[in-house]
C-alpha positions as YAML, in Angstrom:
chain: A
units: angstrom
residues:
- id: 1
  name: MET
  ca: [117.08, 88.21, 74.17]
- id: 2
  name: THR
  ca: [117.10, 89.86, 77.41]
- id: 3
  name: THR
  ca: [115.88, 87.57, 80.34]
- id: 4
  name: LYS
  ca: [112.41, 87.15, 80.80]
- id: 5
  name: LEU
  ca: [111.09, 87.36, 84.70]
- id: 6
  name: SER
  ca: [108.26, 85.47, 85.83]
- id: 7
  name: PRO
  ca: [105.49, 87.16, 87.65]
- id: 8
  name: ARG
  ca: [106.53, 85.92, 90.99]
- id: 9
  name: GLU
  ca: [109.82, 87.41, 90.13]
- id: 10
  name: ILE
  ca: [108.14, 90.72, 88.93]
- id: 11
  name: LEU
  ca: [106.28, 90.82, 92.25]
- id: 12
  name: ASP
  ca: [109.22, 90.37, 94.43]
- id: 13
  name: LYS
  ca: [110.94, 93.44, 92.81]
- id: 14
  name: LEU
  ca: [107.86, 95.85, 92.83]
- id: 15
  name: VAL
  ca: [107.06, 94.54, 96.46]
- id: 16
  name: SER
  ca: [110.76, 95.84, 97.59]
- id: 17
  name: PHE
  ca: [110.07, 99.54, 96.24]
- id: 18
  name: PRO
  ca: [108.19, 101.37, 99.38]
- id: 19
  name: THR
  ca: [106.06, 103.22, 97.28]
- id: 20
  name: MET
  ca: [103.60, 105.06, 100.03]
- id: 21
  name: SER
  ca: [101.51, 107.75, 98.50]
- id: 22
  name: HIS
  ca: [103.59, 110.20, 100.55]
- id: 23
  name: ASP
  ca: [106.85, 109.25, 99.09]
- id: 24
  name: SER
  ca: [108.08, 109.32, 95.49]
- id: 25
  name: ASN
  ca: [107.53, 105.88, 93.05]
- id: 26
  name: LEU
  ca: [110.09, 106.88, 90.63]
- id: 27
  name: PRO
  ca: [112.71, 103.92, 91.62]
- id: 28
  name: LEU
  ca: [109.90, 101.72, 90.87]
- id: 29
  name: ILE
  ca: [108.97, 103.35, 87.58]
- id: 30
  name: ASP
  ca: [112.48, 103.48, 86.68]
- id: 31
  name: TRP
  ca: [112.66, 99.84, 87.12]
- id: 32
  name: VAL
  ca: [109.63, 99.16, 85.10]
- id: 33
  name: ASP
  ca: [110.74, 101.39, 82.60]
- id: 34
  name: ASP
  ca: [114.36, 99.82, 82.17]
- id: 35
  name: TYR
  ca: [112.64, 96.20, 82.29]
- id: 36
  name: LEU
  ca: [109.99, 96.78, 79.21]
- id: 37
  name: THR
  ca: [112.88, 99.03, 77.35]
- id: 38
  name: SER
  ca: [115.27, 95.76, 77.64]
- id: 39
  name: HIS
  ca: [112.35, 93.98, 75.66]
- id: 40
  name: GLY
  ca: [112.14, 96.37, 72.96]
- id: 41
  name: ILE
  ca: [109.18, 98.01, 74.46]
- id: 42
  name: LYS
  ca: [108.62, 101.69, 74.44]
- id: 43
  name: ALA
  ca: [107.54, 103.06, 77.83]
- id: 44
  name: HIS
  ca: [106.03, 106.26, 78.36]
- id: 45
  name: ARG
  ca: [105.89, 108.43, 81.50]
- id: 46
  name: HIS
  ca: [103.91, 111.01, 82.95]
- id: 47
  name: TYR
  ca: [105.04, 113.10, 85.69]
- id: 48
  name: ASN
  ca: [103.34, 115.19, 88.47]
- id: 49
  name: GLU
  ca: [103.55, 118.53, 89.01]
- id: 50
  name: ASP
  ca: [106.83, 118.53, 91.19]
- id: 51
  name: ASN
  ca: [108.22, 115.57, 89.08]
- id: 52
  name: GLU
  ca: [108.60, 113.30, 92.29]
- id: 53
  name: LYS
  ca: [106.04, 110.81, 90.94]
- id: 54
  name: ALA
  ca: [105.12, 109.56, 87.64]
- id: 55
  name: ALA
  ca: [102.96, 107.33, 85.62]
- id: 56
  name: ILE
  ca: [104.03, 104.80, 83.02]
- id: 57
  name: PHE
  ca: [102.17, 103.25, 80.29]
- id: 58
  name: ALA
  ca: [103.08, 101.23, 77.18]
- id: 59
  name: HIS
  ca: [101.36, 99.59, 74.18]
- id: 60
  name: VAL
  ca: [102.38, 96.26, 72.24]
- id: 61
  name: GLY
  ca: [100.80, 94.76, 69.13]
- id: 62
  name: PRO
  ca: [99.66, 96.58, 66.02]
- id: 63
  name: GLU
  ca: [99.32, 100.44, 66.14]
- id: 64
  name: ILE
  ca: [95.71, 100.52, 65.96]
- id: 65
  name: GLU
  ca: [92.67, 101.21, 68.11]
- id: 66
  name: GLY
  ca: [90.44, 99.10, 70.08]
- id: 67
  name: GLY
  ca: [92.94, 97.33, 72.08]
- id: 68
  name: VAL
  ca: [92.70, 96.28, 75.93]
- id: 69
  name: VAL
  ca: [94.30, 98.05, 78.55]
- id: 70
  name: MET
  ca: [95.35, 96.80, 81.87]
- id: 71
  name: SER
  ca: [94.93, 99.18, 84.71]
- id: 72
  name: GLY
  ca: [96.90, 99.38, 88.14]
- id: 73
  name: HIS
  ca: [98.42, 101.91, 90.50]
- id: 74
  name: THR
  ca: [101.87, 101.82, 92.06]
- id: 75
  name: ASP
  ca: [101.25, 103.59, 95.33]
- id: 76
  name: VAL
  ca: [100.56, 101.60, 98.76]
- id: 77
  name: VAL
  ca: [99.16, 102.74, 102.05]
- id: 78
  name: PRO
  ca: [101.60, 103.14, 104.93]
- id: 79
  name: VAL
  ca: [102.74, 100.61, 107.28]
- id: 80
  name: GLU
  ca: [103.41, 102.55, 110.06]
- id: 81
  name: GLY
  ca: [102.01, 101.64, 113.26]
- id: 82
  name: GLN
  ca: [100.87, 98.29, 111.73]
- id: 83
  name: PRO
  ca: [101.90, 95.21, 113.67]
- id: 84
  name: TRP
  ca: [103.51, 93.19, 110.75]
- id: 85
  name: GLY
  ca: [105.14, 90.02, 111.45]
- id: 86
  name: THR
  ca: [107.30, 90.04, 108.39]
- id: 87
  name: ASP
  ca: [109.25, 92.88, 106.37]
- id: 88
  name: PRO
  ca: [106.39, 94.52, 104.63]
- id: 89
  name: PHE
  ca: [108.78, 95.26, 101.71]
- id: 90
  name: GLU
  ca: [109.75, 91.74, 101.12]
- id: 91
  name: VAL
  ca: [107.54, 89.32, 99.44]
- id: 92
  name: VAL
  ca: [107.19, 85.94, 102.26]
- id: 93
  name: GLU
  ca: [105.66, 82.98, 101.13]
- id: 94
  name: LYS
  ca: [103.99, 81.09, 103.74]
- id: 95
  name: GLU
  ca: [101.37, 78.59, 104.04]
- id: 96
  name: GLY
  ca: [100.22, 79.15, 100.60]
- id: 97
  name: LYS
  ca: [100.23, 83.25, 101.02]
- id: 98
  name: LEU
  ca: [102.40, 86.01, 99.70]
- id: 99
  name: TYR
  ca: [102.89, 88.21, 102.56]
- id: 100
  name: GLY
  ca: [104.04, 92.10, 101.80]
- id: 101
  name: ARG
  ca: [102.64, 95.61, 101.39]
- id: 102
  name: GLY
  ca: [100.97, 95.77, 97.95]
- id: 103
  name: THR
  ca: [100.91, 91.90, 97.02]
- id: 104
  name: CYS
  ca: [96.93, 92.41, 97.35]
- id: 105
  name: ASP
  ca: [96.26, 95.97, 96.49]
- id: 106
  name: MET
  ca: [97.54, 95.99, 94.00]
- id: 107
  name: LYS
  ca: [101.36, 95.06, 92.93]
- id: 108
  name: GLY
  ca: [100.13, 91.38, 92.46]
- id: 109
  name: PHE
  ca: [98.19, 92.44, 89.51]
- id: 110
  name: ASP
  ca: [100.75, 94.75, 88.20]
- id: 111
  name: ALA
  ca: [103.13, 91.93, 87.97]
- id: 112
  name: LEU
  ca: [100.76, 90.15, 86.06]
- id: 113
  name: ALA
  ca: [100.13, 92.87, 83.89]
- id: 114
  name: ILE
  ca: [103.93, 93.48, 83.01]
- id: 115
  name: TRP
  ca: [104.31, 89.94, 82.61]
- id: 116
  name: ALA
  ca: [101.70, 89.64, 80.14]
- id: 117
  name: LEU
  ca: [102.87, 92.67, 78.14]
- id: 118
  name: VAL
  ca: [106.23, 91.21, 77.64]
- id: 119
  name: GLU
  ca: [104.86, 87.89, 76.58]
- id: 120
  name: GLY
  ca: [102.43, 89.74, 74.37]
- id: 121
  name: HIS
  ca: [105.09, 91.71, 72.75]
- id: 122
  name: TYR
  ca: [106.82, 88.35, 71.67]
- id: 123
  name: THR
  ca: [103.74, 86.81, 70.17]
- id: 124
  name: GLY
  ca: [101.60, 87.89, 67.12]
- id: 125
  name: LEU
  ca: [98.77, 89.85, 68.77]
- id: 126
  name: LYS
  ca: [96.23, 90.87, 66.35]
- id: 127
  name: ARG
  ca: [94.81, 93.30, 68.62]
- id: 128
  name: PRO
  ca: [96.45, 95.75, 71.04]
- id: 129
  name: LEU
  ca: [97.62, 95.36, 74.66]
- id: 130
  name: GLN
  ca: [98.43, 98.19, 76.89]
- id: 131
  name: ILE
  ca: [99.26, 98.78, 80.53]
- id: 132
  name: ALA
  ca: [98.77, 101.98, 82.32]
- id: 133
  name: LEU
  ca: [100.01, 102.33, 85.97]
- id: 134
  name: SER
  ca: [99.41, 105.43, 87.82]
- id: 135
  name: TYR
  ca: [100.39, 107.22, 90.82]
- id: 136
  name: ASP
  ca: [98.39, 108.35, 93.80]
- id: 137
  name: GLU
  ca: [95.10, 106.13, 93.65]
- id: 138
  name: GLU
  ca: [95.19, 105.80, 97.32]
- id: 139
  name: ILE
  ca: [94.83, 109.24, 98.16]
- id: 140
  name: GLY
  ca: [91.70, 109.66, 96.04]
- id: 141
  name: CYS
  ca: [92.55, 108.47, 92.32]
- id: 142
  name: THR
  ca: [94.28, 111.81, 92.03]
- id: 143
  name: GLY
  ca: [96.70, 110.39, 89.10]
- id: 144
  name: ALA
  ca: [94.33, 108.65, 86.88]
- id: 145
  name: PRO
  ca: [92.91, 111.69, 84.90]
- id: 146
  name: PRO
  ca: [96.44, 113.06, 83.98]
- id: 147
  name: LEU
  ca: [97.42, 109.57, 83.02]
- id: 148
  name: ILE
  ca: [94.53, 109.02, 80.80]
- id: 149
  name: GLU
  ca: [95.00, 112.25, 79.19]
- id: 150
  name: ALA
  ca: [98.50, 111.79, 78.85]
- id: 151
  name: MET
  ca: [97.87, 108.52, 76.88]
- id: 152
  name: ALA
  ca: [95.23, 110.09, 74.19]
- id: 153
  name: PRO
  ca: [97.97, 111.45, 71.96]
- id: 154
  name: VAL
  ca: [100.56, 109.02, 72.18]
- id: 155
  name: VAL
  ca: [98.97, 105.71, 71.97]
- id: 156
  name: PRO
  ca: [95.88, 104.29, 69.83]
- id: 157
  name: LYS
  ca: [92.87, 104.35, 72.05]
- id: 158
  name: ALA
  ca: [91.94, 101.05, 73.58]
- id: 159
  name: SER
  ca: [88.38, 100.32, 73.79]
- id: 160
  name: ALA
  ca: [88.27, 98.16, 76.82]
- id: 161
  name: VAL
  ca: [90.24, 98.47, 80.33]
- id: 162
  name: ILE
  ca: [90.56, 95.99, 83.28]
- id: 163
  name: VAL
  ca: [91.37, 97.72, 86.07]
- id: 164
  name: GLY
  ca: [92.66, 95.13, 88.55]
- id: 165
  name: GLU
  ca: [91.89, 96.05, 92.19]
- id: 166
  name: PRO
  ca: [91.65, 92.66, 94.30]
- id: 167
  name: SER
  ca: [87.95, 91.09, 93.18]
- id: 168
  name: MET
  ca: [88.92, 87.30, 93.67]
- id: 169
  name: MET
  ca: [89.42, 87.28, 90.09]
- id: 170
  name: GLN
  ca: [85.64, 88.05, 89.38]
- id: 171
  name: ALA
  ca: [83.91, 90.56, 87.38]
- id: 172
  name: VAL
  ca: [82.97, 94.08, 89.31]
- id: 173
  name: THR
  ca: [80.74, 95.96, 86.86]
- id: 174
  name: GLY
  ca: [79.85, 98.64, 89.04]
- id: 175
  name: HIS
  ca: [80.75, 101.12, 92.11]
- id: 176
  name: LYS
  ca: [80.19, 104.43, 93.94]
- id: 177
  name: GLY
  ca: [81.81, 107.63, 93.30]
- id: 178
  name: GLY
  ca: [83.23, 110.03, 95.91]
- id: 179
  name: THR
  ca: [84.57, 113.26, 96.84]
- id: 180
  name: GLY
  ca: [85.80, 114.70, 100.08]
- id: 181
  name: PHE
  ca: [86.33, 118.23, 101.76]
- id: 182
  name: HIS
  ca: [88.91, 119.15, 104.21]
- id: 183
  name: VAL
  ca: [86.60, 121.81, 106.24]
- id: 184
  name: HIS
  ca: [88.25, 124.51, 108.39]
- id: 185
  name: MET
  ca: [86.01, 126.14, 111.02]
- id: 186
  name: ARG
  ca: [87.63, 129.42, 112.04]
- id: 187
  name: GLY
  ca: [85.86, 130.98, 115.09]
- id: 188
  name: PHE
  ca: [86.31, 133.64, 117.81]
- id: 189
  name: GLU
  ca: [87.99, 132.86, 121.13]
- id: 190
  name: VAL
  ca: [86.28, 134.22, 124.45]
- id: 191
  name: HIS
  ca: [86.15, 132.75, 127.69]
- id: 192
  name: SER
  ca: [83.13, 130.11, 127.96]
- id: 193
  name: SER
  ca: [81.58, 132.18, 130.71]
- id: 194
  name: ILE
  ca: [80.46, 134.86, 127.89]
- id: 195
  name: MET
  ca: [80.21, 132.24, 125.01]
- id: 196
  name: HIS
  ca: [77.40, 134.26, 123.25]
- id: 197
  name: THR
  ca: [79.85, 136.79, 122.32]
- id: 198
  name: GLY
  ca: [82.28, 134.27, 120.71]
- id: 199
  name: VAL
  ca: [81.96, 131.96, 117.78]
- id: 200
  name: ASN
  ca: [82.78, 128.38, 119.09]
- id: 201
  name: ALA
  ca: [84.09, 126.63, 115.89]
- id: 202
  name: ILE
  ca: [83.72, 123.23, 117.26]
- id: 203
  name: MET
  ca: [79.78, 123.69, 117.79]
- id: 204
  name: TYR
  ca: [79.44, 125.24, 114.77]
- id: 205
  name: GLY
  ca: [81.27, 122.76, 112.88]
- id: 206
  name: ALA
  ca: [78.89, 120.14, 114.72]
- id: 207
  name: LYS
  ca: [75.91, 121.62, 112.80]
- id: 208
  name: LEU
  ca: [77.62, 120.66, 109.37]
- id: 209
  name: ILE
  ca: [78.16, 117.09, 110.80]
- id: 210
  name: GLU
  ca: [74.27, 117.18, 111.85]
- id: 211
  name: TRP
  ca: [73.38, 117.93, 108.35]
- id: 212
  name: ALA
  ca: [75.34, 114.94, 107.33]
- id: 213
  name: ASN
  ca: [73.41, 112.97, 109.92]
- id: 214
  name: GLU
  ca: [70.27, 114.30, 108.37]
- id: 215
  name: MET
  ca: [71.02, 113.50, 104.76]
- id: 216
  name: ASN
  ca: [72.16, 110.15, 105.33]
- id: 217
  name: ALA
  ca: [68.56, 109.59, 107.26]
- id: 218
  name: ALA
  ca: [66.85, 111.08, 104.38]
- id: 219
  name: ASN
  ca: [68.77, 109.01, 101.97]
- id: 220
  name: SER
  ca: [68.42, 105.68, 103.69]
- id: 221
  name: ASP
  ca: [64.75, 106.26, 103.81]
- id: 222
  name: ALA
  ca: [64.29, 106.99, 100.20]
- id: 223
  name: ASP
  ca: [63.24, 104.24, 97.73]
- id: 224
  name: PRO
  ca: [66.48, 103.44, 95.75]
- id: 225
  name: ARG
  ca: [66.42, 103.82, 91.89]
- id: 226
  name: GLU
  ca: [66.75, 100.64, 89.93]
- id: 227
  name: ILE
  ca: [70.43, 101.56, 89.06]
- id: 228
  name: ASP
  ca: [71.22, 102.15, 92.73]
- id: 229
  name: ALA
  ca: [69.19, 98.96, 94.34]
- id: 230
  name: VAL
  ca: [72.13, 96.77, 93.67]
- id: 231
  name: PHE
  ca: [74.53, 98.64, 95.99]
- id: 232
  name: ASP
  ca: [75.23, 98.30, 99.89]
- id: 233
  name: PRO
  ca: [73.97, 100.63, 101.03]
- id: 234
  name: PRO
  ca: [71.76, 101.62, 97.94]
- id: 235
  name: TRP
  ca: [72.03, 105.24, 98.70]
- id: 236
  name: THR
  ca: [74.41, 108.11, 98.78]
- id: 237
  name: THR
  ca: [76.39, 108.27, 102.27]
- id: 238
  name: VAL
  ca: [77.80, 111.29, 103.81]
- id: 239
  name: HIS
  ca: [80.71, 110.66, 106.29]
- id: 240
  name: VAL
  ca: [83.05, 112.40, 108.90]
- id: 241
  name: GLY
  ca: [85.73, 110.15, 110.31]
- id: 242
  name: GLN
  ca: [87.86, 112.55, 112.39]
- id: 243
  name: ILE
  ca: [87.84, 116.10, 113.83]
- id: 244
  name: THR
  ca: [90.17, 118.01, 115.82]
- id: 245
  name: GLY
  ca: [90.03, 121.50, 117.62]
- id: 246
  name: GLY
  ca: [89.66, 123.54, 120.62]
- id: 247
  name: THR
  ca: [92.56, 125.38, 122.68]
- id: 248
  name: ALA
  ca: [90.96, 124.44, 126.25]
- id: 249
  name: HIS
  ca: [87.83, 123.45, 127.87]
- id: 250
  name: ASN
  ca: [86.99, 126.94, 129.30]
- id: 251
  name: ILE
  ca: [87.62, 128.85, 125.94]
- id: 252
  name: THR
  ca: [85.36, 128.86, 122.95]
- id: 253
  name: ALA
  ca: [87.20, 127.06, 120.12]
- id: 254
  name: LEU
  ca: [89.28, 129.18, 117.53]
- id: 255
  name: ASP
  ca: [89.68, 126.33, 115.37]
- id: 256
  name: CYS
  ca: [87.98, 123.11, 114.03]
- id: 257
  name: ARG
  ca: [88.90, 120.80, 111.43]
- id: 258
  name: PHE
  ca: [87.31, 117.77, 110.03]
- id: 259
  name: GLY
  ca: [87.17, 115.90, 106.61]
- id: 260
  name: LEU
  ca: [83.62, 115.06, 105.15]
- id: 261
  name: ASP
  ca: [83.43, 112.90, 102.09]
- id: 262
  name: PHE
  ca: [80.51, 111.58, 100.07]
- id: 263
  name: ARG
  ca: [80.03, 108.12, 98.38]
- id: 264
  name: PHE
  ca: [77.85, 108.61, 95.56]
- id: 265
  name: VAL
  ca: [75.52, 105.93, 93.91]
- id: 266
  name: PRO
  ca: [75.58, 106.16, 90.27]
- id: 267
  name: GLY
  ca: [72.09, 107.67, 90.03]
- id: 268
  name: ASP
  ca: [73.20, 110.44, 92.08]
- id: 269
  name: SER
  ca: [75.07, 113.79, 90.77]
- id: 270
  name: SER
  ca: [78.20, 114.72, 92.67]
- id: 271
  name: ASP
  ca: [77.79, 118.31, 91.50]
- id: 272
  name: VAL
  ca: [73.98, 118.36, 93.03]
- id: 273
  name: TRP
  ca: [75.60, 117.11, 96.49]
- id: 274
  name: LYS
  ca: [78.65, 119.27, 96.44]
- id: 275
  name: SER
  ca: [76.20, 122.20, 95.69]
- id: 276
  name: ARG
  ca: [74.05, 121.22, 98.51]
- id: 277
  name: PHE
  ca: [76.70, 120.99, 100.98]
- id: 278
  name: LYS
  ca: [78.02, 124.46, 99.99]
- id: 279
  name: ALA
  ca: [74.66, 125.91, 100.46]
- id: 280
  name: ARG
  ca: [74.67, 124.46, 103.98]
- id: 281
  name: VAL
  ca: [78.09, 125.68, 104.66]
- id: 282
  name: ALA
  ca: [77.30, 129.21, 103.39]
- id: 283
  name: GLU
  ca: [74.15, 129.38, 105.92]
- id: 284
  name: VAL
  ca: [76.49, 128.21, 108.94]
- id: 285
  name: GLU
  ca: [78.97, 130.89, 107.98]
- id: 286
  name: ALA
  ca: [76.50, 133.62, 107.75]
- id: 287
  name: GLU
  ca: [75.07, 132.51, 111.40]
- id: 288
  name: MET
  ca: [78.91, 132.59, 112.48]
- id: 289
  name: GLN
  ca: [79.60, 136.11, 111.06]
- id: 290
  name: THR
  ca: [76.43, 137.60, 112.84]
- id: 291
  name: VAL
  ca: [78.29, 137.18, 115.83]
- id: 292
  name: GLN
  ca: [82.10, 137.81, 114.90]
- id: 293
  name: PRO
  ca: [82.36, 139.10, 111.27]
- id: 294
  name: THR
  ca: [85.96, 137.50, 111.07]
- id: 295
  name: ALA
  ca: [84.58, 134.11, 111.63]
- id: 296
  name: HIS
  ca: [84.42, 131.80, 108.29]
- id: 297
  name: ILE
  ca: [84.64, 128.51, 106.99]
- id: 298
  name: THR
  ca: [87.22, 127.10, 104.36]
- id: 299
  name: LEU
  ca: [86.83, 124.03, 102.14]
- id: 300
  name: GLU
  ca: [89.28, 122.20, 100.33]
- id: 301
  name: GLU
  ca: [88.25, 119.30, 98.02]
- id: 302
  name: PHE
  ca: [90.98, 116.98, 98.36]
- id: 303
  name: PHE
  ca: [89.58, 114.06, 95.98]
- id: 304
  name: GLY
  ca: [86.84, 113.56, 93.21]
- id: 305
  name: VAL
  ca: [86.28, 109.64, 92.05]
- id: 306
  name: PRO
  ca: [83.56, 109.11, 89.51]
- id: 307
  name: ALA
  ca: [80.92, 106.35, 89.91]
- id: 308
  name: LEU
  ca: [81.35, 103.19, 87.68]
- id: 309
  name: THR
  ca: [77.94, 102.98, 86.00]
- id: 310
  name: PRO
  ca: [77.13, 99.17, 85.03]
- id: 311
  name: GLU
  ca: [77.17, 99.14, 81.24]
- id: 312
  name: GLN
  ca: [74.54, 97.61, 79.01]
- id: 313
  name: ASP
  ca: [76.37, 94.91, 77.14]
- id: 314
  name: GLY
  ca: [79.89, 96.50, 77.94]
- id: 315
  name: GLU
  ca: [82.77, 94.99, 75.98]
- id: 316
  name: ALA
  ca: [84.94, 94.96, 79.05]
- id: 317
  name: GLU
  ca: [82.71, 93.22, 80.87]
- id: 318
  name: GLN
  ca: [82.27, 90.66, 78.40]
- id: 319
  name: ILE
  ca: [85.80, 90.18, 77.98]
- id: 320
  name: VAL
  ca: [86.28, 89.42, 81.83]
- id: 321
  name: ARG
  ca: [83.21, 86.89, 81.46]
- id: 322
  name: ARG
  ca: [84.68, 85.17, 78.61]
- id: 323
  name: LEU
  ca: [87.87, 84.83, 80.12]
- id: 324
  name: THR
  ca: [86.63, 83.89, 83.67]
- id: 325
  name: GLY
  ca: [83.26, 82.04, 82.94]
- id: 326
  name: ASP
  ca: [81.86, 84.35, 85.85]
- id: 327
  name: ASN
  ca: [78.12, 85.30, 85.26]
- id: 328
  name: ALA
  ca: [77.51, 86.90, 88.41]
- id: 329
  name: SER
  ca: [76.58, 90.64, 88.78]
- id: 330
  name: ARG
  ca: [78.55, 92.37, 91.52]
- id: 331
  name: VAL
  ca: [78.83, 96.03, 92.68]
- id: 332
  name: VAL
  ca: [81.16, 97.56, 95.31]
- id: 333
  name: SER
  ca: [80.99, 100.87, 97.44]
- id: 334
  name: TYR
  ca: [84.65, 101.78, 97.29]
- id: 335
  name: GLY
  ca: [86.06, 103.71, 94.49]
- id: 336
  name: THR
  ca: [88.56, 102.99, 91.85]
- id: 337
  name: GLU
  ca: [90.10, 104.26, 88.66]
- id: 338
  name: ALA
  ca: [87.73, 102.43, 86.54]
- id: 339
  name: GLY
  ca: [85.33, 105.48, 86.81]
- id: 340
  name: HIS
  ca: [87.77, 107.86, 85.34]
- id: 341
  name: PHE
  ca: [88.23, 105.48, 82.22]
- id: 342
  name: GLN
  ca: [84.54, 105.14, 81.85]
- id: 343
  name: ASN
  ca: [84.17, 108.93, 81.79]
- id: 344
  name: ALA
  ca: [87.05, 109.00, 79.03]
- id: 345
  name: GLY
  ca: [85.08, 107.00, 76.70]
- id: 346
  name: TYR
  ca: [86.38, 103.41, 77.67]
- id: 347
  name: SER
  ca: [84.53, 100.62, 78.46]
- id: 348
  name: ALA
  ca: [85.61, 99.40, 81.72]
- id: 349
  name: VAL
  ca: [85.35, 96.66, 84.46]
- id: 350
  name: ILE
  ca: [87.20, 95.60, 87.69]
- id: 351
  name: CYS
  ca: [89.00, 92.34, 87.61]
- id: 352
  name: GLY
  ca: [92.13, 91.36, 89.67]
- id: 353
  name: PRO
  ca: [93.65, 88.75, 92.13]
- id: 354
  name: GLY
  ca: [92.95, 88.68, 95.79]
- id: 355
  name: ASP
  ca: [90.51, 89.62, 98.24]
- id: 356
  name: ILE
  ca: [89.58, 93.47, 99.02]
- id: 357
  name: ALA
  ca: [89.43, 92.35, 102.79]
- id: 358
  name: GLN
  ca: [93.45, 92.28, 102.73]
- id: 359
  name: ALA
  ca: [93.97, 95.57, 101.47]
- id: 360
  name: HIS
  ca: [95.64, 98.15, 103.73]
- id: 361
  name: GLN
  ca: [95.86, 95.45, 106.51]
- id: 362
  name: PRO
  ca: [98.93, 94.65, 108.52]
- id: 363
  name: ASN
  ca: [100.40, 91.46, 107.35]
- id: 364
  name: GLU
  ca: [98.58, 92.03, 103.88]
- id: 365
  name: TYR
  ca: [98.56, 88.93, 101.74]
- id: 366
  name: LEU
  ca: [97.78, 87.48, 98.22]
- id: 367
  name: THR
  ca: [97.10, 83.57, 98.17]
- id: 368
  name: VAL
  ca: [99.35, 81.86, 95.75]
- id: 369
  name: ALA
  ca: [95.95, 80.34, 94.24]
- id: 370
  name: GLN
  ca: [94.63, 83.74, 93.45]
- id: 371
  name: PHE
  ca: [98.19, 84.72, 91.91]
- id: 372
  name: GLU
  ca: [98.49, 81.62, 89.74]
- id: 373
  name: ALA
  ca: [94.67, 82.17, 88.94]
- id: 374
  name: GLY
  ca: [95.59, 85.81, 87.72]
- id: 375
  name: GLN
  ca: [98.54, 84.16, 85.45]
- id: 376
  name: ASP
  ca: [95.89, 82.02, 83.92]
- id: 377
  name: PHE
  ca: [93.42, 84.97, 83.17]
- id: 378
  name: MET
  ca: [96.58, 86.69, 81.33]
- id: 379
  name: ARG
  ca: [97.23, 83.73, 79.44]
- id: 380
  name: ARG
  ca: [93.64, 83.46, 78.23]
- id: 381
  name: LEU
  ca: [93.87, 87.25, 77.38]
- id: 382
  name: LEU
  ca: [96.71, 86.66, 75.24]
- id: 383
  name: ASP
  ca: [95.22, 83.74, 73.36]
- id: 384
  name: MET
  ca: [92.17, 86.12, 72.89]
- id: 385
  name: LEU
  ca: [94.08, 88.87, 71.42]
- id: 386
  name: LYS
  ca: [96.04, 86.60, 69.10]
- id: 387
  name: GLY
  ca: [92.75, 85.34, 67.77]
...
């Protein structure tokens, strides 16, 4: 039998691959594929459009529906500009903490899931166990929908999905959805002394940013619906975090670019909010074109993450609560791939090792205690699937 690696050995290997979203993850995928294949587990890949990245999924146990999916992502955020005290692509253990890029978000869970899949392959599972590792989660969960679609004709459909984002091994049953737009305002340059004959892209862009402020104020003043009241804040937010533009102080700005994103509570429709925004964009663009017909606004939607709606007696939630003993109710305002799985007909829950506060940080770490708690969880999951 091929040597079985420990979760820590697998983690060391996964972290050694610098899988930032702007780079390929194929070396990591090759390693996972080879490791699973060496244990007789058939792994399946789904490549992105340019074949530079891939997702991977696999199934062990009986070839029947109703199994459990362990869902993780392989990409990590960049380390450039962060003051790391250790090599971010080497797991370094110090004072009960495992330092390294992705140890917390979320290669710690990925390592545990790979370990559990191999363990499950060698035991008599009565219910299937699957793994699904995606790409491009960190840039808007864009790799999850094609992965879920690719799984459908290849492996029996599971009924429950555990998304292993860091939650301190506690059940998270809901999160906000999100979408974002790259906004490009194209104006018309003239000297600022005759600004009324030009179109200042920055100043017209400010009208869209002020619309975001107005929407936030109105949303915060409204009484939240019951499904939304558990979130913090309990309303849909509209946010602009970066803006660039202009040539010189005494020239009306030819260009202005900024990103605008929404984080939707489950009770709101993303399509409705996108339509409202596009309607305001059309109004501002019409104002610009009364001055100069060539002025215009371009929108590029760059991500879309559906909300995870808390389920009534959801199977995935019940599994996690049974295995952890955790009965508290928790929701979060960040997005995950759980919403995509739920939209595809799976029961979904979030549960993974580590503290989300460590995600994306310099000197990111996962405590040894949390990693061990994750392994204990996987052992109980395997026992449940054997029962």
